[in-house]
C-alpha positions as CSV (number, residue, x, y, z in Angstrom):
1,M,-5.6,36.8,-19.8
2,K,-8.5,34.4,-18.5
3,D,-10.4,35.6,-15.6
4,F,-9.4,33.2,-12.4
5,V,-10.0,32.3,-9.0
6,Y,-6.8,31.4,-7.5
7,Y,-7.6,29.3,-3.9
8,T,-4.7,28.2,-1.2
9,P,-5.9,28.0,1.8
10,T,-3.4,25.2,3.2
11,E,-0.8,26.5,6.2
12,V,3.1,25.9,5.0
13,V,5.0,25.3,7.9
14,F,8.6,25.1,6.2
15,G,11.9,25.0,7.9
16,A,14.5,22.3,10.1
17,Q,12.7,20.4,13.3
18,S,8.5,22.1,11.5
19,E,7.4,18.5,12.6
20,E,8.0,18.9,16.0
21,K,4.8,21.4,15.3
22,V,2.5,18.8,14.3
23,A,0.4,18.3,17.6
24,D,-0.4,21.3,18.1
25,L,-1.4,21.9,14.2
26,V,-3.8,19.2,14.3
27,R,-5.6,20.4,17.3
28,K,-5.9,23.5,15.4
29,Y,-7.8,22.1,12.7
30,G,-10.3,19.7,14.8
31,G,-8.0,16.9,15.2
32,H,-9.0,14.6,17.7
33,R,-8.9,10.8,16.7
34,V,-6.0,10.1,14.0
35,L,-5.2,8.3,10.9
36,V,-1.3,8.3,10.5
37,H,-1.0,7.4,7.0
38,Y,2.1,6.9,5.5
39,G,4.1,4.1,3.0
40,G,6.8,1.9,3.4
41,K,10.6,1.3,5.0
42,S,11.6,5.1,4.8
43,A,9.2,6.3,7.0
44,L,10.1,3.5,9.7
45,R,13.8,3.5,9.2
46,S,14.3,7.6,9.3
47,G,12.3,7.5,12.3
48,L,10.3,9.9,11.2
49,L,7.0,7.7,12.1
50,E,7.8,6.9,15.5
51,K,8.8,10.5,16.2
52,I,5.4,11.9,14.5
53,C,3.4,8.8,16.7
54,R,5.2,10.3,19.6
55,L,4.5,14.0,19.1
56,L,0.9,13.3,18.9
57,D,0.7,10.9,22.5
58,E,2.5,13.8,24.1
59,G,-0.2,16.0,22.7
60,G,-3.2,14.2,23.8
61,I,-4.4,13.2,20.1
62,E,-5.6,9.3,19.9
63,H,-4.4,8.2,16.9
64,V,-3.9,4.7,14.2
65,E,-1.9,4.0,11.8
66,L,-2.0,2.7,8.1
67,G,1.1,2.0,6.2
68,G,1.5,-0.1,3.0
69,V,1.2,3.0,0.0
70,V,2.8,2.3,-2.6
71,P,3.6,4.5,-5.6
72,N,1.0,4.8,-8.0
73,P,-1.4,4.4,-5.0
74,R,-4.2,1.5,-4.9
75,L,-8.1,1.8,-5.0
76,S,-7.4,-1.4,-2.5
77,K,-5.3,0.5,0.4
78,V,-7.8,3.6,0.0
79,R,-10.4,1.1,0.3
80,E,-8.8,-0.7,3.2
81,G,-8.3,2.9,5.1
82,I,-11.6,4.3,5.3
83,A,-12.7,0.8,6.8
84,L,-10.3,1.6,9.1
85,C,-11.3,5.1,9.9
86,R,-15.2,3.8,10.2
87,E,-14.0,1.9,12.3
88,K,-12.1,3.9,14.4
89,G,-14.0,7.0,14.7
90,V,-11.3,8.9,12.8
91,D,-11.9,12.3,12.2
92,F,-8.6,13.3,10.7
93,I,-6.2,11.9,8.4
94,L,-2.5,13.0,8.6
95,A,-0.2,12.1,5.5
96,V,3.6,11.4,6.2
97,G,5.4,10.5,3.2
98,G,5.2,11.9,-0.5
99,G,2.8,12.8,-3.3
100,S,1.3,9.1,-3.5
101,V,0.3,8.8,0.5
102,I,-1.3,12.3,0.0
103,D,-3.6,11.2,-2.5
104,S,-4.2,8.0,-1.0
105,A,-5.3,10.0,2.2
106,K,-7.7,12.4,0.0
107,G,-9.0,9.2,-1.3
108,I,-9.8,8.1,2.0
109,A,-11.2,11.2,3.2
110,Y,-13.2,11.4,0.6
111,G,-15.1,7.7,1.1
112,V,-15.3,7.8,5.2
113,V,-18.0,10.4,4.6
114,T,-20.1,9.3,2.2
115,D,-21.9,6.1,0.8
116,T,-20.9,6.5,-2.8
117,D,-18.4,4.5,-3.9
118,V,-15.0,6.4,-3.6
119,W,-13.8,5.5,-6.8
120,D,-17.2,6.7,-8.7
121,F,-15.4,10.3,-7.9
122,Y,-12.5,9.2,-10.3
123,L,-14.7,8.0,-12.7
124,G,-16.5,10.7,-12.8
125,K,-19.9,9.3,-11.9
126,A,-20.4,11.4,-8.8
127,Q,-19.1,14.8,-7.3
128,A,-17.5,14.2,-3.6
129,T,-19.6,17.2,-1.1
130,A,-17.7,16.4,2.2
131,C,-14.1,15.1,2.9
132,L,-12.5,14.9,6.2
133,P,-9.8,16.8,6.9
134,V,-6.3,16.2,5.6
135,A,-2.8,17.4,6.4
136,S,0.6,16.5,5.4
137,V,4.3,15.6,6.9
138,L,5.6,16.0,3.5
139,T,8.7,13.7,2.6
140,I,8.9,14.0,-1.2
141,P,8.6,17.1,-2.8
142,A,7.3,15.7,-5.9
143,A,3.3,15.6,-6.8
144,G,2.1,19.3,-5.0
145,S,-0.2,17.2,-3.5
146,E,0.3,18.3,-0.3
147,M,-1.0,21.8,-1.2
148,S,-3.6,20.7,-4.1
149,E,-6.8,20.2,-4.7
150,A,-5.8,17.2,-6.7
151,S,-5.5,13.2,-6.0
152,V,-4.8,10.3,-8.5
153,V,-5.1,6.7,-7.5
154,T,-5.0,3.4,-9.3
155,N,-7.4,0.9,-9.4
156,E,-5.5,-2.9,-10.1
157,D,-8.8,-4.0,-11.7
158,G,-7.6,-3.0,-15.4
159,D,-4.7,-1.6,-13.9
160,V,-6.7,1.9,-14.3
161,K,-5.1,4.9,-13.3
162,L,-7.6,7.9,-12.7
163,G,-7.6,12.0,-10.6
164,Y,-10.0,13.4,-9.1
165,S,-9.9,17.3,-8.3
166,N,-12.0,19.1,-5.6
167,D,-11.2,21.6,-3.1
168,L,-12.9,20.0,0.1
169,S,-9.8,17.6,-0.2
170,R,-7.0,20.4,0.1
171,P,-4.5,19.9,3.3
172,K,-5.0,21.9,6.1
173,F,-1.4,22.0,6.8
174,A,1.6,20.8,5.3
175,I,4.6,20.4,7.6
176,M,7.9,20.8,5.0
177,N,11.2,20.3,6.6
178,P,14.2,19.9,4.0
179,E,16.3,17.5,6.3
180,R,13.6,14.8,5.6
181,T,14.3,14.6,1.8
182,F,18.4,14.3,2.2
183,T,18.4,10.8,2.0
184,L,16.0,10.6,-1.3
185,P,17.9,8.2,-3.5
186,P,19.3,10.2,-6.3
187,Y,16.5,8.6,-9.4
188,Q,13.7,9.8,-6.8
189,T,15.1,13.0,-6.2
190,A,15.7,13.8,-10.7
191,A,12.0,11.9,-10.9
192,G,10.2,14.5,-8.4
193,V,12.1,17.8,-10.0
194,T,10.5,16.4,-13.0
195,D,7.4,16.3,-12.2
196,M,7.4,19.6,-10.6
197,M,8.7,21.3,-13.8
198,M,5.9,19.3,-15.2
199,H,3.6,20.4,-13.3
200,T,4.4,24.1,-14.3
201,M,4.7,23.3,-18.1
202,E,2.0,21.7,-18.8
203,R,0.1,25.5,-17.3
204,Y,2.9,27.1,-18.9
205,F,2.4,25.8,-22.8
206,T,-0.9,27.5,-24.0
207,H,-2.2,30.0,-26.3
208,D,-2.8,32.7,-23.7
209,D,0.3,35.0,-23.9
210,D,-0.8,38.0,-22.0
211,M,-0.3,37.0,-18.8
212,T,3.4,38.2,-18.1
213,L,3.6,37.5,-14.6
214,T,2.6,34.2,-14.3
215,D,4.9,33.4,-17.3
216,N,7.8,34.7,-15.7
217,I,6.8,32.8,-12.4
218,A,6.4,29.8,-13.8
219,E,10.0,29.7,-15.9
220,S,11.7,31.1,-12.8
221,I,10.2,27.8,-10.7
222,L,11.8,25.8,-14.0
223,R,15.3,27.6,-14.4
224,T,15.3,27.3,-10.3
225,M,14.7,23.6,-10.3
226,K,17.1,23.2,-13.2
227,D,19.8,24.0,-11.6
228,C,19.0,22.9,-8.0
229,V,18.3,19.4,-8.9
230,F,22.4,19.5,-10.0
231,A,23.3,20.6,-6.4
232,V,21.6,18.7,-4.6
233,L,22.5,15.2,-6.6
234,K,26.1,16.0,-6.3
235,N,25.5,16.4,-3.0
236,P,22.3,15.3,-1.0
237,T,22.6,17.1,2.1
238,D,22.8,20.4,0.2
239,Y,20.2,22.6,2.9
240,R,19.7,25.3,0.6
241,N,19.6,23.6,-2.4
242,R,16.5,20.9,-1.1
243,A,14.6,23.8,0.5
244,Q,14.2,25.5,-3.0
245,I,13.0,22.1,-4.8
246,M,10.7,21.3,-2.0
247,W,8.8,24.8,-2.1
248,G,9.0,24.8,-6.1
249,G,7.2,21.4,-5.8
250,S,4.4,23.1,-3.9
251,V,4.1,26.2,-5.8
252,A,4.3,24.3,-9.2
253,H,1.2,23.0,-8.2
254,N,-1.1,25.2,-6.3
255,G,-2.3,27.4,-8.4
256,L,0.3,30.0,-8.7
257,T,1.4,29.2,-12.0
258,G,-1.1,28.5,-13.7
259,C,-3.5,32.2,-13.1
260,G,-4.9,33.8,-15.7
261,L,-3.7,31.1,-18.6
262,S,-5.9,27.6,-20.1
263,D,-3.8,24.6,-18.5
264,D,-3.0,21.4,-20.9
265,W,-2.3,18.0,-18.8
266,A,-2.0,15.7,-22.4
267,T,1.5,14.7,-21.0
268,H,-0.1,14.1,-17.6
269,Q,-3.1,11.8,-18.9
270,L,-0.8,10.1,-21.4
271,E,1.8,9.3,-18.6
272,H,-1.3,8.0,-16.4
273,E,-1.7,5.0,-18.7
274,L,1.8,4.4,-18.7
275,S,2.3,4.0,-15.1
276,G,-1.1,2.7,-14.5
277,M,-0.1,-0.2,-17.6
278,F,3.6,-0.3,-16.3
279,D,4.0,0.6,-12.8
280,V,6.6,3.1,-13.4
281,T,7.7,6.5,-11.5
282,H,5.7,9.1,-12.5
283,G,7.8,12.1,-13.1
284,A,10.5,9.3,-15.2
285,G,7.4,8.6,-17.7
286,L,6.1,12.2,-17.9
287,A,10.1,12.8,-19.0
288,A,9.6,9.8,-21.6
289,I,6.2,11.3,-22.9
290,W,6.8,15.1,-22.9
291,P,9.7,15.5,-26.0
292,S,7.2,13.1,-28.5
293,W,4.2,15.1,-27.1
294,A,6.3,18.4,-27.6
295,R,7.6,17.3,-31.4
296,Y,3.2,17.0,-32.1
297,V,2.2,19.9,-31.3
298,Y,4.7,22.8,-31.4
299,K,3.2,24.0,-34.3
300,E,0.5,25.0,-32.8
301,N,2.0,28.2,-31.3
302,I,5.6,28.1,-32.1
303,S,6.4,31.3,-30.2
304,R,5.1,30.1,-27.0
305,F,8.1,26.9,-27.5
306,V,10.6,29.5,-29.0
307,R,10.5,31.2,-25.3
308,F,10.6,28.0,-24.0
309,A,13.7,27.8,-25.5
310,V,15.2,30.9,-24.8
311,N,14.2,31.8,-21.4
312,V,13.9,28.6,-20.0
313,M,16.1,26.2,-21.4
314,D,18.9,29.6,-22.3
315,V,19.2,28.2,-26.5
316,P,20.0,31.1,-28.3
317,N,17.3,33.0,-30.2
318,D,17.4,32.1,-34.3
319,F,15.0,34.9,-34.9
320,T,15.2,33.6,-39.0
321,D,14.1,30.8,-38.1
322,P,12.0,30.1,-34.8
323,E,11.6,27.0,-35.5
324,Q,15.0,25.7,-35.6
325,T,14.8,27.7,-31.9
326,A,11.7,25.7,-30.5
327,L,13.0,22.4,-31.6
328,R,16.7,23.2,-29.9
329,G,14.5,24.2,-27.0
330,I,13.1,20.5,-27.1
331,E,16.1,18.8,-27.6
332,A,18.1,21.0,-24.6
333,M,15.1,19.5,-22.2
334,E,15.9,16.0,-23.4
335,Q,19.5,16.6,-22.8
336,F,18.5,17.8,-19.4
337,Y,16.4,14.3,-18.7
338,H,19.4,12.0,-19.6
339,A,21.6,14.4,-17.2
340,I,19.8,13.8,-14.2
341,G,19.1,10.4,-14.9
342,M,15.8,10.2,-16.4
343,P,14.4,8.8,-20.0
344,I,13.4,10.2,-22.5
345,N,11.3,7.5,-24.5
346,I,9.2,4.7,-23.6
347,H,12.1,2.1,-24.3
348,E,14.4,3.5,-21.9
349,L,12.0,3.9,-19.1
350,I,10.9,0.5,-19.4
351,G,13.8,-1.4,-21.3
352,R,11.8,-2.3,-24.3
353,D,9.9,-1.7,-27.3
354,I,6.1,-1.6,-26.4
355,T,3.4,-3.1,-28.5
356,D,1.0,-2.7,-30.8
357,E,-1.7,-4.3,-28.5
358,E,-0.4,-2.4,-26.0
359,I,-0.2,1.0,-27.3
360,H,-4.1,0.4,-28.2
361,E,-4.5,-0.3,-24.8
362,M,-3.3,2.5,-23.6
363,V,-5.4,5.2,-26.2
364,R,-8.8,3.7,-25.1
365,K,-7.8,4.2,-21.2
366,C,-6.7,8.0,-22.2
367,S,-9.8,8.4,-24.0
368,R,-12.5,6.7,-21.9
369,D,-13.5,3.8,-24.7
370,F,-12.6,6.3,-27.4
371,T,-15.2,8.3,-26.6
372,C,-13.2,11.0,-25.1
373,T,-10.2,14.1,-26.0
374,T,-7.4,15.4,-24.1
375,G,-5.4,18.9,-24.5
376,C,-5.8,22.2,-24.6
377,F,-2.8,23.3,-26.7
378,K,-4.0,21.4,-28.1
379,V,-7.0,19.0,-28.5
380,L,-6.0,15.9,-29.2
381,Q,-8.1,12.6,-30.8
382,P,-7.5,9.0,-30.5
383,A,-5.4,9.1,-33.2
384,D,-3.4,11.5,-31.7
385,M,-2.9,10.0,-28.8
386,E,-1.3,7.2,-30.2
387,A,0.6,8.9,-33.0
388,I,2.3,10.4,-29.7
389,Y,2.3,6.9,-27.8
390,R,4.3,5.7,-31.5
391,M,7.1,8.8,-31.7
392,A,7.2,7.6,-27.7
393,R,7.8,4.2,-28.5
């Protein structure tokens, strides 16, 4: 068991009509002039954005608005937000939306209070030492950004998608009303569940096998998300199961499922190049990559894959052949992905074969010009990255 620090300072306000408390919460955490940051038509069409702005007005809190965040949020929008916040004297950023909006808000929050180019944080050239307070009204459970220290942004110049993590950007509060997820399209729902499950699996597949409590928590999250996604795909207004999914997305990425373990994150890093190059839905990209990663690395610790197969995927344990049990667990995960409408390879994801040139470019970006490795369960060299992309093509 590894030594660890568990830090999760976000106040969660969960339940029906929980957005009614937004003005009091902003005031509690020192906000006076707020940037309300959001995505596109959904926040407008649902009436949520209008309600949030009305509640802030009624609470005597000034605000400006900036919409237009897209999936795989863009650096140009972050820079637009930085300029707007400086012009208007914004001291608090409220993200109304899902992970892309929250990640964009975090990027803005870093950039407003520094002379450093915000992209340097994502490049690893600098570390943030200050950050405007950020909070969220969550509408898409998936990324877990509402409770995490992570932010992922895409630079359109070269289609480079990079993440930056710093506890300074952990949201002050997260408002979560499961009713706000009733209108999510089935594909978005399934991709979100895939993402939150992968946040758990990136920590679960490890060589640290002596943290039983953390493993049991992870397996419970994975089993629960599997069950709940079928229920909400059948009945989108199923409050009980929508609530499990909404809370599951937060718990999967607030650090709890990694306590005492070594994280991997290779699947995420490999997928970032997919969504950076092809602008695909992140969760779907993870589903397209993970089976090939799993088959490439499972022999590094077959017993961990056996445990996953038996305890998560309900595969009978063939004690005479652990390798076959492990492989059946991977196959069962592929069947689950297909059952909820997710792809299991890149061809299914983008509708065509990727070229050798595209694979080379993704490897180059993932390895930072062939200078870096990724992963911990198996440390992936550039040649390993290429092999996995080829298996997944």
